[in-house]
N, C-alpha and C positions, 0 to 999 in steps of 0.2 A: 505492500498499499506507500502511495508516495504522500509526501508530507503535502501537498497540495489535496488528494482526496482524504489524507487524513482530517484536514482542518473540515472539508466540507463535511464526512462523517459526523464532526463533533457538531457542527452548526446544525446538523438533523435531529441528535442527539437531543441538545436543549430544547428546540422546536417542538419536538416530541413530548419532553417531559414536561413542557411549560403549556400541552395541550389538555397532558395528567395528571393538575396541581395535586391531586389527593393521592393519587398511588408515589408522585415522587414522595411528597413529603412525609408522607407513615415510610414510605422504606428510608430514606434520608435519616431520619429519626430512629428508627429502629437501629441501624447501620449502626447511631453514634452511641447510643446505647450501648451496644455489643463491642465497637471499637475503644471506645473511651474508656470502660470498663478494663479492658484486658492491657489498654496503655497505660492506665493510671496501677495496675496490679505489677506490669510487667517495673514499672521505675521501681515501684519497690522492691523488687526480687533483684534488680541488677542492681540498686545502690548497697542492698542490705547482706546480699549474698555470691554478688559474682564483681562487681565493680574490685579490683585491684586495691590493695593497700599504697598508700603514696607515699613507697618507699620503693627502693631500690630491688630490685627482682625477689618481688614477694611469694614466689612458689618455692626459693630456697627457705623462706624460714619455718621454722616449727617451732612449734609450743610444748613444753615438757610439764610430766607432774607427777604426783606421786602417788603408787594404789597399795590398798590392802585387805584382802578379804578380812582380816580378824579386826578390824576397823569398818568394816564395810565402809571404805574412801574407794572412789572408783576415779576421783577426781581431782584428788586434795593438792591442795599447796607443799611448796618442797622445805625442807628442814635446811635453814642457812649452811649446816654441818656437811649436810647431802650436797646441798649445790656447790657448794669450794671443790667436791671430791670430784662430781661429774665434770665441775673444770678443768680440772687438774690432769684425770684419767683418760679423758676421751681420745680419741682420734677422727672423728669422722665430723667435729664443727670446725670453721676457723675461729667463732668466737662465742660465748653463750655469756647471758645475764641477766639479770632478773630484779622485776621492779614490785611494788607494795601499790596494790590500787582499794585497802580499805576491805577486802571479803567480796568483793561487787566482781563477779564472771566477765560483765558484760565491760567491764574496766573505767569505772565511772571516774575512781580516784578519790582521796581521804578530803575530807570539808578541812578548811583552813581559813581563818580570817586575816585577811589586808587592812593593816588601819593605817593611820598616815594622813589620810582624807575626810572630809567632811561628815562620812558614815564612813561604819567598819563592813567590810564585803566580802561576804562569805566565797570563796573560790573553790574548785577542783581539784588538786594538786597530787601528781603520781611519784613519788619515792621511786628511783633506781638506782643502778649500778653506774659505773660513768662509762661504760662503755656498750652504755645500750643502742646511742645514737649513730656508736660504728656498726653496731652490729646491724640495725635498721638500712643502714650507707642513705643518710640524709645529711645534708648539710643546710645551714640555717641563713635568714633573710639576713640577716645582723646579728656581728661578733659571733661568736663559738659557740660549739658545744660540750660536754664535760669531759673532762679526764677521766683514768682510771683509778688515781689517787682518788683522787675527789670523792667518790665510795664512801670513805670513812671520813669519821669523826672529825673538825679541825675548827678552830678560831674563825676561819675564814669561810662562811655559808655563801653557796652562788645558786642563779637559779635561771631555768630559762620559762620565758614569756612566750604563747600562741599569741598567734595572728592578732586574735577576733578580740584577747584581753590589751593587749597593745594597741591597738585603736579606739578600745571602748574608756579606760582608764587614762593612757598617757598620750592619747590623743594622735597616734603614729607619729611621734616624734622620734626621731634617728637618734637621739642623745641620750636616751633610756638606758641604753649600755653601758655598763659602770655606775649608774645611781643605785641606791639601797633602796630595797622596799620590807615595810615589816609586817611579816608572814606569820602569825602564831605570839605578836611579839617579842620575836627574833629579826635582827638584821642581814637581811640577802643581797648580795650584788645581783644584779643583773648581768648576766656575760652573754646573752643572746636572745633574739626573736628568731621563731619559726616561719616558715615559710604558710600564705593563706591558706594552701590547700592541704599540708600537712596533718596528721592530726595521729596522737595514738596514746592508749589504745583505740579511745572513741572522743569522738569530738567533743565528749561533752570536759574533758582532760585545758586546766587554764595553765598549768604552772607545772615546770617541771625541776625537783630540786633531787640531790642523792640522797643517797638511804641515809647514810651517815652514822652506820654502826663504827663500832670497836671493832678490831681487826681480830680479838677474839671471837666475837660471834660465828664466823665463820670455823672456826676450829672447834666450839665446844657446843653448841645450840643446833642439836638434835633430835631432841623431842616434840619443839613447840614448830610448826609447819605452818608456813605464811607465808614462803615467795614464788609467785609467779615467773618463770624459767623460759627464757625465749632464745633461740642458739639460728646461727646461720651455719647449714650446711657445707661442708668445703667442695671446690669442683671433682666430680665425678662418683661424691657419696649418695646415695638416695636415702629414703627413709626409712626402706626396710633393711641398707647395712648399722641405721644408727639404732633403728630401734636394736638390732641384733647385739650391738656392742653395748648401748644402756644395760639390757639386761644382764651382760654379765658384768657391769660394776655392781650393778643391783647384790647381785649373787654375793658378789666379791664384800659387799657391805652390808648386808646381812650378817655373812661370818663373822666380822673382823666387833660388828658392833651388833651383837644380839639381842642385849637389854631394847635397844631401842630401834632395830631394824627387821624384827623374824618377820618374815612375812612380804616386806617392803619392795614393791616394785615398782618399776618406771614405766612410765604410756608418756605417749608422742605421736603428735600427729602435727599436720599442716596449721601454721597459725591461722589466719584467713578460717576455718574450719571447728577453730577455737572459740571465737569469737560466735559466731552464727551457728554452734551447733543445736541450741536452746531453741533461735526464735524459725531456723531453717526448714522445718517439718512444716508448721503452721502457716511459715508462706506460703510453700509450695504445694498445699491440699488450697488456700485460696486459691492461686494461679491455676490450678489443674481446676475450680470451681468452675472460675473465670471464664476458661476455657470451654466450657459444654453450655457455658448460656452462651458463648460466642457463635458455637455450631447451633444454635435453639435460634440465633438470628438471620444465621445463616438461611436455614430450613424455613424459616419466617419468610425471608423476602423471596427466597424461589418460587412458596408457593403464591406471593405477590406478582411474580412475575410469567407464571403459568397463568395466573390470572388474567394479566395483562396482554398474553398471549391471546389468549381465547378473542378479548377484544378486539385485537389488531390480525386477526384471523385473515378479513378480505385484504387489509393492507397489505397482508405478509403472500396471498396468491396474486395481487396484482401485480406486484416486484415480481413472482416468479415468472407472471404470464408476460411482463416486457420483456422479460432475457436475464435479470438478476441470479447468481448461479448459489446453491445454497452456501458454499463458502462466504460468498458477499454477505449474506444475509446475518451468517453467524457472526461474523466480523461485528456487523452491526450493532449485533444484541450483545455482542458483550463488551462492544465500547460503551453500550451505552450502563452496562453492569458497573464498568470501571468507572466513571463517569459517577454515577452513583455513590459506588466506597469511597471515592476521591473525596464529595461532600460531607458522607457519613464520616469520614476518619478524621478531618480538618475540626468539625465541628465536634466530635469525639475527643481531642489532643485538647481542643478551647474548654471543654466542659473539666476536662482535668486540670490545667490551669486554675480557671475559674475554684475549682474545690479542693486547691490546693491545699490551704491553710485549714479548711474546714475536716479536712479529713487530717491532715496529719496531727491537730489537735483531738481526736478521737483515739487515734490508731496508739499503741506501745509502744512507747520508745526503742528504736533500736542504735546498734552499734555501731559505727562507722560514719557513712555518709546522712541527709537528709533523707527519709524515703521518697519524697517528690520532689525530684530535678530533672523538668523536662530539655534536657541537654540533647546532643547530635543524635547519641544510641537509642534515647528514647523516640526521636522523632523518628530516626530511621525504622525502627522496630514499627513506630505507627505507621507508616510507608508499606512496609512489606506485607504488614497482618491485613493493611485495607485489598492489598491485591490478590492476597491468599485468599480473603473471601469476596471480593468481587469474582475469584475463579469458581470459588467453593459455592457460591448461590447463581451463576451465571451462565455456567457449561450446560446442565441438562438443560435448563428452559429451553436455551438461545439453542442447541441442537435439534428440542422437541418440535419447537417453534419453527424451525427452518424447514422443517420438512411441509408445511401446505403446498397441496397439488396445483395448479393454477387456475382460479376461481373455481375452487371446490367451498360447500359450504363447511359447516362445521366440525365436521369430523377430518377435513381436511388442514386441521393442526394438530394432526396425530392423537385424536382425543382420546385413544385406549393407552397408550404411551404415559396421556399426559395425566388421565387417571391413577395408574401406578404407579405414577411415581410421585405423586401426590400423597397415595396412601402410602407410601414407605416413607417424605416427607415427618407424616401427622406422629406413624411410628415413631418415627427417631427423636421428635421432638417429645412426646410423650417419654421416651424409653430416657431420653437424658434429663426430661424432669424432673420424672422419678428417683436420679441421682440425685439429682439439688435437694429437692424439698425434703426426701428421706437424710441425706447427709447434714444440712440445716437443722431439721428436726432433730436429731441426734444429737449435736453439738447444743443447739437452744435444752433439750433435755441435761445434756452432760453439766451447764452454767446453773442451771435451775439446781443441780442436786448440789452446785458447788456452794451457789449461795443459800442452802440451808442449811450448812453445815455449820457446829456449835464453834464458833471462834476459841469459847473458853471466856470471855469476858462481857458487859454489857456496852455494847457499841453506842449509844442513846448518851447524851451529854456528855461524852468525854472528850479533851483533847488534847495531844501528844505531841511534844518538839522534844529537839535535842540540845543540849551545850555541849561543847567540848573546853575546858579551859588549856591556856595556850602553860606547856610546862615553864616556859625561857618566866614568868610571873607566879606561877605556883610550883615552886618548888621541894614542897614538906609537902606530906601526905596528912596532914592534919591542916593544913590551909587547904586545899582542895576537900575535906570531909567539912570545915567549916563552912565554906563558903555555902555550897550543895545544902547544907542543914539550912543555910539563912535565905538561898533560894524559895528552898520549898514551904518556910515558915512565913514569906511572905506572900506566897500563893495561897497559901491555906487561910489567909485573914483577907483576900479580896472578898467583894461583897457576895456573890453570887457563887462561890465554888464552897464545896462542901465537901470533897477531899482530894488531895494532892500528896505524891509519894515518887519514887524513879527506880531506876533497875539500870543496868548495864545495859539490857538488852532488854525492848520491851517488846510484847505479842507479836508475832505477827512481823517481827524486824529481825528478826535474825536471832543467834546465839551467840556470845561473851566469849566463850572456849569452849572445850571437851578437855578433857581430861580422866585419867584410870580411876578407877574408884574400887577401895573395896571393902565389904560388907564384916563384918565384926564375928567371927568364930569360921570364916572357912579355911580350905585349905590354900597351901603356897602357892598355887597353878591355878586357883580359882580367883578368877576378878574383872572387875568388867574394863572394856577400852574405849569404851566411847561415853562416857556421862556428859552432858549439856551442865554446864555449872553458868550459876548467874547470881547474881549480888542485887540485893532491895533494901530498900525504906522500911519500916514495920508498914506506914499506912500505903502502898503501892499496891496488895489486892482491894482493897477498900475502895480503893482509886477508879482501876481499872474493871472490880464490877465482879471480880471473878470468886465461887463460892470456896470455901472452909468443909471439907469434907470431915477432917477426923481431927481430935486433935484440936490445938491452939496457935494464933499466927504468932510474928516473931512481934518483940515490944520495943519497949524504948531499953530497958531494963537490960535486953540481948545486946547492947550497942555500947556497952558500958565497956571500960579497959578490965579487963579480968573476969569480966564474967566468964561462963561455960559456954562453950561451943556448939552451937545448936544450928538447927536447919529444918527448911521446910523440902518436900518433893513433891512431886506431883503423881498423878496418880498411876500414871504408865512406870515408873521408876519402881514405886510399890509393888507391883505387879511383877515386873520383871524381874528384879532384884528379890524380894524378898520372897520370890514364887510362892503368894496364896495366904502367906502371913502377913499381920498386920505390923506394920513397922514403926508406930509408936513404943520411942522409950529405946528400940536397937540405934547400932552406933554404925558408924563407917567414916572409912576417911578418903582419902583423895589423892589416891596415890596407890602403888602396888603392897602385895603385902608384908613385904621387907624393908618396904619403906620407912623411914621414920618420922612423916606426917599425923600430925594429932589425928584424935577420935573426934567425931563428931555425932552429937543424939539429934535423933531425927524428935521435933516437935508435934508435926503437923503434917498433913496429906491436902493439897488443895486442890481442885479441881483442871486435867489438861487443858494449857493455852497450848493452840495453834502457835508454831516456832518461827518456820520460813514460809509458811505458804498454806493456805484452806487442805491445798488436795495432800500436800506431803503426811506421811503418819507421825504421831506425835513422839519426840524421842524424851527418855527417861531424863530428866532435869532436877536439880537441886536448888536451894535459893535460899545463900546465906546471906547475912548483914551486913549491907554496904559498908559497915567502920570498919568489917574483918575482910574485907578487899577489895580495896575503893581504887576507882579510878577517877581518870582528869576528863573523861565521856560517861554523860550518862543521861536517858533518855524520860523526861517527867510525864507522867499523866494527870491529868487536871479534868477534877468531876464537879460540873455544872449543876446549876438547878434552873438556870435556863438554855437559852439555845449556844452551845459550846464556841460557833464562831465571835461571837462579842468580846468573848473573855482576854484574847488573840491581842489587842493593844494593852490591856491590863496587864497580860503576863508578861508581855513586852517591856513594862515601864517595872513590876516587881523587879524584874531581873537586872534592868538598867539599873536599876535603883542600888545593887551591888554591884554590879562592875558595868560601865555606860559602855564598855570595847567588849561587852561580850554579843555574839549574834545569836537569834536563835536558829536553830536549823528542821527543816525537813515539819513545817510546823500544821498539822491534821487532824482535823475529827477523825476519833477512833471509826467512824464509819467511814470515811476519805481514807484509812488506813485498809480497812476492809476491800474496798473497791477500787485499789491499786492496788489490791494481791490480786483479784481475776480482772485485771485491765487487757489483758493478751484474750484470755476465754470470751470475755462481752465483746471485743470488737473483732474477732473471727465467727464468736456466732450472729452479732448485725450482718454482717457483709454477706456470709452465708444466707441469713432469714432475707437479706435482699434481692439478693440473685435468685433464690427461691421465688420470691414473690413474680419475679421479671420472668421468670420461667414459666408460669403457671400463666401469665399474661399472655404471654407469646405462645404457650402453648393452645390455650382457649385462642385467641383468636386465628392461629392457624389451623385447630380440626373447624372453626365457624367458618374460615373461607374454604377450606376443600366443600362442606356441604352447602353453602353458597354459592361453587361453581357446580356442583353436581345436579344443584334443584334447577339451577338456571340451564346447564345443559339437558336438562329432561322435558324442559315444557311440554312438549307435545306428549309424550307418554305419558307423564303426571293425567293431564288431561283426558287422553284416552281411559284412561283406569278410572277418573270421576262419572266420566260420559258412560261408563258400564258398572257402576254403582260401584263401585270400591269408597268407603264410608273416611272420613278425614282421621279415622283413629286410627285405621289399618294402616293411610299411607306414612303419617307420622310412626310410628312403629319401623314400617320399612326402613323409613329415612335413615330413623335414629338408627335401627340394627346396622346399616350399612356406614355410616357413620361410626360406629363404634368399633367396628370388625379392624381398625388399623389401630384404635383407641386401646384394644384390649392386646393386642400383639406389642405394642408398645409396652403396657404396664408389666406385661408377664417378662420379656427382656430386661425392662429396665430394672426389677426388683433383682432377678438372677446377678443381674451386672453393679448395683446398690450395693450388697450384700457382700461381692467377690471384692468389689474396693473398698469396703469398710473394714476390712481385715487392717490394711491399711494404716487405717488412725484409729486404730485400738490404742494408742499409747499417749493418745490426744485426750481421750473421754475419760472422765471422771464419775463413777458411781451406776453407771451403764454400760449395758455391753452392745458392740459393734453391731448386732443380730437383734436387738433389742424386739420384741413381734409388735409389739403397739406402735411403735415409730411408722416400720412398715405398714400395716395396716390402716393407720391415718392416712399415711401418706396416699396408698391406694385408691382411699375415699374421698380424697379431696379431687383428685387428680379424676378420680372418674364422676363426682357432680360436677366438675370444671367441664370435662369432655360433654357431658349431659347436658348440661345445660347451652354446649355451643350448637349442640346437634339439634336441639328441639327449636329453634328460634328458627332457622331455615326450613326444617321442619313442617313446622305451623303454618311457615308463610307460604310452603306448597300445599299444604291440604287447602288451603284457603282460595286456592288458583277456578279459573269461572273456567269452566272446559272449552265454551263456546269463542270465550276470547285466545288461549289458552292455540285451540288448534288453528285458529283465524291467523294467529301472530306465523306459527309454521309453515 
């Protein structure tokens, strides 16, 4: 086809679409829905899963972690001394470094407070070894990166700023290098600013600082595990070789340090996979779901094309009579499909851009790049999927429509092929709709079950926030304890406050740390290896609203120096550690049988509170007095008599009365804490429900279109039947039966396919099986009702046909 011929054909396409505005509008908007949804989900997947990290040769970077079946560890951080041995003994990595993220696998970093400005500013900081930036092989925009020796404690503290912090706080001043900033009341010299595109390990990190450890830490600390490890493979080495060598090193360390390294293994994998491992399955699920929606869109538009071919049968027959070849007609109809897809794709991309902020505000945060970024890759995907969509919905209708014989009547449009293709399209739409609707039902039900889980506390009227006291100004344990007690006292004195307490780690916000534990009277090898330990003030559980099951609460007397050591335990600990017996009055120690740790008496058993998430099983946990286990970081829980949100200004003022430079971190209501813990599940369910609703609507329209076509094509037959005495009810029944035949086939195929595919999503469901019968029964019922209603409308219309008018028309 020459360029001039192409332009002429495009002109004909636009002229034809302008003569059928209803068809063009419906087709373009339907395509915009499918292409736009796919483009949006692709942008999320591309940013979170497939976009390389902004470092040199990211495929050569690996993440290392520790495993231990005795402790039920599958991906634990490394112990500093183990990390040091890994560094020295391996021959597969060109360099190995480590960093601290504060327990956030997504790499969110530690909370630090920058002072010196008008207001204290909370920042996210990453503590790392001095060789981290060399391992990543990145250069700063300004200044330099860390040196190896800066890993360790020194009187000279240095920091590197992110580009975003440099712009926001320092206005992009190039003279910032060499200036001093105050972080957690300590001076740090700014030695560099990273480029705009750089992030590690996530975009949330705003400043990087060295670990600042004493050198002895890397030789002595083998029991605590808190380092995330990253390494770069040597040229010619691969992950399999690295895994084999690290397993050998782990075996050596187990033999050399049996007290701490028994069954301690090493896991490793691509660094990119480490950060996307938890979010990847959910994103891929949504990507598959939106792909099914696009297939439904294609089937629907193909049905529209077939209907349009019926209306154009005379036009196409005349073209054939005037000498147009079948190939020329196919080319013209295919060009029309491309034009429709182009408009649909363009509007779809505009919808993605317009909804960017709205969707980003409700979707769970992801490590790495922003979830929505309409760049060249996304635009290329949108263009490619538009072309594929045009082929998918346009080829078959174009081929069938081009078969019109010269000046034939209706049969010339390939009537039988047309009807068969329509039946296949309807069955396909229904089958795909079953997959989407049943999937949405499973995840909605899973979310409902998750939200019904008892978190172990009363969410209403509760407010929570964290505070971290800077070590530079709070060097003494007594200072830390006195400050927290004073803040707690001032909070309790606020007018609307009914109670206030604190913990090192509050419910649903993780665990302070884990220790070994021994129950008094057990044998030398009978001890627990993963006890969650927390520290609280006496008022913590009353403020949280967690009930006491047996015994008594901790009291102020228990916090006195020299008071007997006592503890509260959760119900899970009593059940697992004391093996069906009451734990009250029994003693345990936080160590192994031969350790010299003091014995602690259990004085109360409290109800289980969820620790990491609503879906995770509660682990054994002890609660000791905060005065016996002081930490510079604590989370406060405040219970109000009214709306908890209104307490925030008063709580902030109470804290600032104690220390004006303290910042309230992660201020949330307890209801908000629960809501945040289910953010991923809620987003996933909402998107799937939206896709399912769109699928139902499109399937209903597709079925209606097929039946409307059949009725219009059989007007003469219907007139004859009525003239021969057929009753309206018989005609309605006949047409509905014929219309439901492909629907029933689609339902059968859809249920079988959905059951098979649901097995792949089993790990993402909570409290429900992937083959839940009620979900599939509801899905089939809904689709059957929608299909029957879509069939009934044209059937009733056909039953009202005047036979004389129908025969005269024919």
